[in-house]
N, C-alpha and C positions, 0 to 999 in steps of 0.2 A: 654520549650517554643516551640520547634520544634514539639514535640508530641502533644501539645495543638492545634497548628495550623492545623496539619494533622487531628486530631480528629474533629475539627470544620468543616473542609472541608468535611469530611465523613458525618457528621450530616446534612450538607446542601444538601446532595444528590450527591455530587461529590466523587465517589469512586476512581477516577483517574485510574491508571494502576495496582492497587493492585490486583484485581481479576484475571486479565490475567497473571500477574507475578506468582501468586500462582498456577494458572492452569498449566503454563509452567513447574514449578518445579514438580508438581504432575505427569504430563505426563512423564517427564524425568525419574523420580524415577520408575514409573510403567514399562515403556518400558525397562529400563535398568535391572530391576529385572527379567523381562520375557525373555529378550534377551540381553546377555552380550555385544553385538556388537553395541548397540544403541549409547552409549556415546564415541565411538572411534573417533579420529580426522577426519578420512575419512568420516564417516557418518554424523558428525556434520557439516562439510563443505558442504557436499551434501545437507543437510537440507536447507541451505541458498540458494543454487542454485535451488533446487526443489520449494521452496516457493516464488521465485522471481516474477514469473508471477502473483501469487495471491496478493503479496504485492503491485505490481505496479497497478494492477486493483483496489485494495482496496483504494489506494491513491486517485484515481479519484472518487471512490464511496464515500469516506469521504466527499469530497466537496459537492457532491449532497445531501447526507444525512444531512449535516449541515444546508441546507436551507429547510429541510423537504420534499425533493423530492426523486425520485429514477430513476436510469438509467438501464433499462433491456437490452439495446442494446450494452453495453460496450464490451461484449465478441466478438460479431461479427464485431464491429468496429475494434477491434484488428485483427480479421481474414482478413478483407478487407485490412487493412494496410500491413499485412504480405504478402498477395497476390500481392499487388502493388509492394512492395520491390522485391519479388522473380521474378516477371515477368519482371521488368525493368532491372535487372542485369543479367538475364539468357539468354543464347543462342545468337540469332541474335541481340537482343536488346543490350546486353553487355554494359550497362551504368555503370559509376563508382558507388561504394557502397554508397558514400555520396549523390548522386542524388536519388538513390532508397530510402534511409532512409528519406531524406528531403521530398520527395513526399508522402511517407507513413505517416509521422507525420502531414503534411499539410492536407492530406485527412482525417485523424482521427479528427483533430481539426475542420475542416470545417463541418464534419458530426455532431459533437457535437453542434456546433454553430447553424446549421440548425435545429436540434431538439429543442434547446433552443428558437429559434425564433418562431417556431410553438407553443410551449408551452406558450410563452409570448404573442404573437400577437393574436392567435386564442383562447387562454385561455383554452386549453385542458389539462387534467390531464397528468402529466409526465408518469404515468404508461401506459396509452393508447398510447401515442406518441412513447415511447421507446419500447413498446411491438411490435408496428408496425415496428419500426426500426429493432428489433431483427429478425423479419421475412424477411423484405425487404433486409437487408444487408447479411443475410444468402443466399438469392436468388442471390444477386450480386456475392457473392463468387462462387456459383455453376455455374453461367453464365460464369465467367472468367475462371474457372478451367475446366468446363465440368464435367459431372458425373464421379466420381471415379478418377478425375484428380489429379496429383501431380506435383509440380514444385520443383526440388531440389535447394538447396542453397549451392554453392561451394565457394563463395567469402570468403577468409580467415579472413577478418576484421569482417564481419557480423557473421561468425561462432564463432569467438573468443569472441563475446559479452557475450554469455552465457556459452561458453565452455573453454575460455582461462583464463590464470592466469598471474598476474603481478609478477615481481621479488620481493622476500621478502624484499629487501632493500627499494624499492619504497613503499611497504606497511607500513614499519616502519616509513618512512618519513611522509607519509600522516597521520598516527596515531598521531605522535608527533605534527604536525601542527594542527590537529583537537583538541587535548587536550589543546594546548596553546590558540587557538582561542576561544574555549568554555569557558575556565577559564576567559580569558580577557573580553569576552562578559558579563558573569554573574557578575563579580566584578564591571565592569564599569556601568552596568545597576543598580546594587544595590547602587552604589555611586550617580548616577544621581537621583535616587528616594529619597535618603536622602536629597540631595540638594534642591529638589523641594518640600520637605515636604510630599511626598507620603508614603503610607504604604510599608514597606520593610519586607521581610521574615527574619527569624532569620539567623544570619551569619552561624550558624552551618549547616543549611539546604543548604546554598550555597556551603559550602565546601564539604558536603556529595554528592551533585549533581555532582560537579567537580570530586570528587574521584570515583564515580560510573562510570561516562563516561570514565575516564582515565583507570579504571580497565577493562571496557568492551572493549575499543579499543585495549588495550594490549593483552587481552585474545583472541580476534578475530584474530589479526595478528599473535600472538604466535601459536594459533591453526592451522592457515593456513600455517605456516612455517614448520610444522611437515610433514615429507614425508608420503604421503597417497597413493602412487602408488602401484599397485599390480605387474605390470610387468616392469615398469620403474619409476624412481624417479619423483614424482609430488609434488612440493612445491610452495607456493605463494598464495596471496589473489586473488580469482576469480574477473575478471573485473566487473562481475555483482554486486558485493558488492559495488564497487565504484559508479556504476550507481544508485543503491538504495540510497546510501549515498547522492549523488548529489540531487536527487529528494526530499528526506525527509527533507534535509536542506532548499532547495528552497521553498518548500511549508510551512514549519514551519515559515520561515521568512515572507512569504507572509501573513500567517494567524495571526501572532503575532505582526508584526512590521509595517504593512501598514494599511491605511484607508480601503482598499478593504477587508482585513481580518476582520476588525471590522464590516463592513457592512454585511458580510456573517453571522457572529454570531448574529448580530441584526435581520437579516431577519429570521434566524432559530428560534430565540426566540419569535418573534412576527412580522410577515410580515407587518401587517397593521400599527403597531406602527412605524416600520422602514420607511414605506412609508410616514407617517405623519411627520416624523422627517426630511424628505427631501432626503432620500436615494433613488436612482434610482433602485428600486427593479427589474424591468424588465431587465435592462442592466446587473445587477449583476447576475441574473439568467442565462442569455445567456452566459456570460463569464464562469460561473461555469460549464455549460454543455460543453463549449469549452474545459475547463481543463479536464473534464471527458473523452471527445473524444481523447484528446492528450494522456492521460495516457493509454487509451485503445489501441491506436496505438503503444505506447512504449512497452506495454506488449505483443502485437501481434508480434512485431518484435523480441522481446526476445524469445517468444515461438517458432517462426520459426527458430531462431538461434539455440536454444537448440536441436530441432529435425532435423536441417539441411534441412528442407523442409517445404512446405505448401501444405496441401491436404484438400479434402472435408471432411475428418474425424474429423476436428476441431469441438469440442463440445462447441460452444459459450454459450449454455444455462447453462451447468454445470459451466463454467468459471464465468458467471455473478452471479450465486447463491453462488459460493465460494467467490467471491469478496465482496458481501454483508455480507456474514457470517464472513469473515475476518475482515471487518471494524467494525461490531457490537461486535464480540468477543473481538477485541482489545480495545474496550472502547467507540467507537462512538455511540451516542444515535440515535435510530430510530426515535425519536420524534423531532429531529432537535435541533440546537443551541449548541451542545456540541460534541467535537471531535477534534482530532489532527492527523497530518500526521503520527506520530510515532505509532498511533494505528493500522494503516495498516500493519506496519512491525510486530508488536506483534501478531496481529490476523492471518496474513499470516503464521507466524512461527508456530502457534498452528495448523492451517490446515495442514501444511507440516509435522509436528510431528505426527499427527494422521495418515496421509497417509503413511508416512515412517515407523513408528513404527509397524503399522498393516501389512504392506508389509513384514517387517522382520519376523513377526510372522506367515506369510502365510495365513492371513485372507482374505476373499473375499472382492471385491469392495462393495458389498451390506452391509456388516458389517461396512465398513468405512463410508458409507453414513449415516447409522443409528447412529453411534457414533458422527459424525460431527453434525447431526441434534440435538442430545441431548445436545451437548456442546453449540450450537447456542441458543437453548431454555433456557438453564441455564443463558447464557450471557444476553439475553433479559429480563429474569425474574429479574436478579440482577439489571439491569438498571431501570426497572419499579419500583421495590421495593425501590431503592435508591431515585428515583424522588419522590415517595410517601412519603418516610421518610423525604426528604428535605422539601416537602410542609407542612407536619405536624409540622416539627420543626419551619417553618416560622410562622405558625399560633399560636404556643404556646408562 
């Protein structure tokens, strides 16, 4: 029964996360075969930290792609947020870390909402508006920092966001709570569907989902609990993993359990039909770009935390391209209407694996770009072919 449901979903054009999961396994096997250090605990934990910025940016991009739009400014929105945080807490300003982070997040959200208002009110294409934003916010960064300027970040709290680790005990407690909550949520949801007479997936699939999440949580915490320090003992789950977990759960609940999430999918499927159904398409579009701006700001702060500084060397153009690539490679459709927050995690992990694995092999940045581009092309092709196959299945 479970296999029949899965096959039916694939025939309808919904490949789910199968392609990217297969891709992750293939990449891991290839890089481990070429370099025996790829699957070591230290490198695998480093992968999560390396890919965090791409994953956070891709979460914002998932929302934008779901409604059939694009946000080319998200990388430099993150840059502006990082600059704001760094300048507010540094030197004579000396504001508390939470003031800097709050201002950075508010600025990123406000910029996203501003873009959304222009797109909605003036009715300009999102490509044009956010391309203008990419150029303008890059300029704002340069104005604040000055040519070649760099602002160091020394606050221990902000530095620990991307570089610190939590005690292993806390990691195990969080993993246990996550497994219990996920199991309870799935079992209660299935029970409520049965009571309401709605379609329910096979019980086996529910237990498999719970088992996979439990195994993944245990594997991640167990992996992070292994000493991976070269000169001093280093154990524990990086704080950035908790940050990623918080956002992926938050956005998953928003998309799957709220009316707003239903509106987003409806707009991505057919904006005109959604408008005729009474959905405030313009308001939803503005809020989506606000979420994109917020995630850009979060990613920018994490990026600054990891480098312990903000400088004019930030390449927001590359970051935005990688965020789009991560979202699409993870399984979000470029055509709108299909995508999940977890796709950002999977796609960001693919990008990080390519970058990390080729770095271990000593390959150039040019080669990494070529391979990433090929992987993106394959992902888009799979999406297009799946949609075409779903359309043909619907006609037959």
